[in-house]
PAZAPA-4460 file (N, C-alpha, C; in steps of 0.05 Angstrom, whole numbers, plus 32768, in hexadecimal, padded with zeros to 4 digits):
% residues 75
    n_x    n_y    n_z   ca_x   ca_y   ca_z    c_x    c_y    c_z   seq   type   mol
   7E35   8033   7F8C   7E4A   8039   7F7F   7E5A   801E   7F92     1      M     A
   7E6F   800D   7F85   7E7B   7FFF   7F96   7E8A   8003   7FAF     2      A     A
   7E8B   7FEC   7FC0   7E96   7FFA   7FD5   7EB9   7FEE   7FD3     3      K     A
   7EC5   7FF7   7FDB   7EDF   7FFF   7FDA   7EEB   7FF5   7FF2     4      L     A
   7F02   7FDC   7FEC   7F0C   7FCD   7FFC   7F31   7FE0   8003     5      S     A
   7F2F   7FD9   8028   7F4C   7FE7   8030   7F61   7FCE   8029     6      T     A
   7F70   7FDD   8028   7F8E   7FCE   802D   7F95   7FD0   8045     7      I     A
   7FAE   7FC5   8051   7FB9   7FCB   8062   7FD9   7FC1   805D     8      K     A
   7FEC   7FCD   8068   8008   7FCC   8061   8015   7FD7   8079     9      G     A
   8033   7FD4   8070   8041   7FE1   8082   8050   7FF6   807C    10      R     A
   8054   800A   808C   8061   8026   8074   8089   801C   8079    11      V     A
   808C   8019   805E   80B3   801B   805C   80C6   8037   8056    12      I     A
   80AC   8047   8048   80C8   805C   8046   80B0   8075   804D    13      S     A
   80C0   8084   8059   80B2   80AC   805C   80B9   80BF   8047    14      D     A
   80D5   80BA   803B   80DE   80CF   803C   80DD   80E6   8027    15      K     A
   80C6   80DE   801E   80B8   80F2   8002   80A9   8104   801A    16      M     A
   809A   811E   800D   808E   812B   8016   806D   8124   800D    17      D     A
   8060   8120   8023   8043   8116   8027   8040   80F5   8012    18      K     A
   8051   80ED   800E   804A   80D4   7FFD   805E   80C0   801B    19      T     A
   804C   80A2   8015   8063   8095   8024   8059   8077   800A    20      I     A
   807A   8063   8019   806F   8052   8000   806B   803B   8023    21      V     A
   805C   8026   8016   804F   8013   8027   8052   7FF8   8014    22      V     A
   8054   7FE2   802B   805C   7FC6   8021   8041   7FB5   8029    23      A     A
   8035   7FA5   8013   8022   7F99   8017   802A   7F79   8011    24      V     A
   8029   7F6C   802C   8032   7F52   8029   801F   7F3D   8029    25      D     A
   8017   7F2C   800A   800B   7F16   800E   8019   7EF9   8003    26      S     A
   800C   7EE1   8010   800E   7ECC   8001   8002   7EBE   7FE4    27      F     A
   800C   7EB5   7FD1   7FFD   7EAE   7FBF   800D   7E8D   7FB4    28      K     A
   7FFE   7E7D   7FA5   7FFF   7E6A   7FA3   8006   7E63   7F89    29      T     A
   801E   7E50   7F79   8026   7E51   7F65   8013   7E3D   7F59    30      H     A
   8012   7E46   7F3D   7FFC   7E38   7F37   7FF9   7E1B   7F2A    31      P     A
   801F   7E16   7F1C   8023   7DF5   7F1A   8029   7DE8   7F3C    32      K     A
   803C   7DF5   7F45   804A   7DE9   7F5E   8037   7DDF   7F79    33      Y     A
   8028   7DFB   7F73   8011   7DFA   7F92   801C   7E09   7FA7    34      L     A
   8039   7E12   7F9E   8048   7E18   7FBA   803A   7E31   7FBA    35      K     A
   8039   7E43   7FD8   8036   7E50   7FE3   8044   7E64   7FE9    36      K     A
   804C   7E7E   7FD9   8064   7E99   7FD9   8059   7EAE   7FEC    37      Y     A
   8069   7EB3   7FF9   8066   7ED5   7FF7   806F   7EE7   7FE6    38      K     A
   8058   7EFD   7FE1   8063   7F13   7FC6   8058   7F28   7FDC    39      S     A
   806F   7F40   7FCF   8069   7F57   7FE1   8062   7F71   7FC9    40      T     A
   8057   7F82   7FD1   8051   7F97   7FB6   8054   7FB0   7FC9    41      K     A
   805B   7FBF   7FB9   8066   7FE3   7FC0   804A   7FF8   7FBE    42      K     A
   8040   8003   7FCA   8031   8018   7FBE   803A   8032   7FCE    43      Y     A
   8036   804A   7FB7   8038   8062   7FBF   8026   806B   7FCD    44      K     A
   8022   807E   7FE2   8005   8084   7FF2   8006   80A0   7FF9    45      I     A
   7FF1   80AC   7FF2   7FF1   80C5   7FF7   7FEE   80D3   801A    46      H     A
   8000   80D9   802F   8003   80E4   803C   8005   8103   804D    47      D     A
   7FE7   8106   8049   7FED   8129   8042   7FF2   8136   805B    48      P     A
   7FF5   812A   8073   8001   8132   808F   8018   8126   8098    49      E     A
   8025   8117   8087   8046   810D   808E   8043   80FC   80AF    50      N     A
   8028   80F6   80B0   8022   80EE   80C4   802F   80CC   80CA    51      K     A
   802E   80BB   80B6   803B   80A0   80BA   805F   809E   80B1    52      Y     A
   806C   808A   80C8   808A   8087   80D3   8093   806D   80C7    53      K     A
   80AA   8067   80B6   80AB   804D   80BD   80AE   8032   80D6    54      I     A
   80A1   801E   80C4   808C   8006   80D3   8073   800B   80E1    55      G     A
   805F   8026   80DD   804E   8027   80EF   803B   8017   80C5    56      D     A
   8029   800F   80DA   800F   7FFF   80CA   7FFC   800F   80C0    57      S     A
   7FED   8011   80A2   7FDF   8020   8098   7FC3   8012   8089    58      V     A
   7FB3   8020   8087   7F9E   8018   807D   7F9E   8034   805F    59      E     A
   7F97   801E   804E   7F90   8033   8037   7F7B   8036   801D    60      F     A
   7F6D   803C   8012   7F5E   803D   7FFD   7F5A   804A   7FE2    61      I     A
   7F5F   803C   7FCA   7F55   8050   7FB2   7F4B   8063   7FB2    62      Q     A
   7F5F   8075   7FA3   7F52   8094   7FA2   7F52   809E   7F82    63      C     A
   7F51   80B5   7F77   7F56   80BA   7F64   7F73   80C0   7F5D    64      R     A
   7F86   80C1   7F42   7F9B   80BD   7F45   7FA8   80E0   7F48    65      P     A
   7FB9   80DE   7F5B   7FC9   80F5   7F6F   7FDD   8103   7F5C    66      I     A
   7FF1   80EE   7F56   8009   80EF   7F3E   800E   80D1   7F26    67      S     A
   8024   80D4   7F21   8027   80C0   7F14   8025   80A7   7F1C    68      K     A
   8031   809C   7F39   8033   8085   7F4B   801B   8086   7F64    69      D     A
   800B   80A3   7F6B   7FFC   809F   7F82   7FE9   80A2   7F77    70      K     A
   7FD7   8086   7F7D   7FB6   807F   7F76   7FB0   8073   7F8D    71      K     A
   7FBA   807A   7FAB   7FB3   8072   7FC1   7FAA   8086   7FD5    72      F     A
   7F9A   8083   7FFC   7F9F   809C   8003   7FA0   8085   8023    73      K     A
   7FA0   8091   8030   7F9D   808A   8049   7F91   8091   8054    74      V     A
   7F7D   807C   8067   7F6B   8078   8078   7F69   808B   8092    75      L     A
***
């Protein structure tokens, strides 16, 4: 079985029931100009207990699809 990696990010929205939106920041390098720039990607994550609030740091992992957009769950 393949080892699943965890992803870390911060909660930017907790307005949905049992769902949080987490932003993950990463630095990428432009292929031609070799300049580094910051990229942000948002994930919808399953939070069954509504435990996490805006500003919290969370770790999450990929799982089976829970809905159209939710394919991750909180560890």
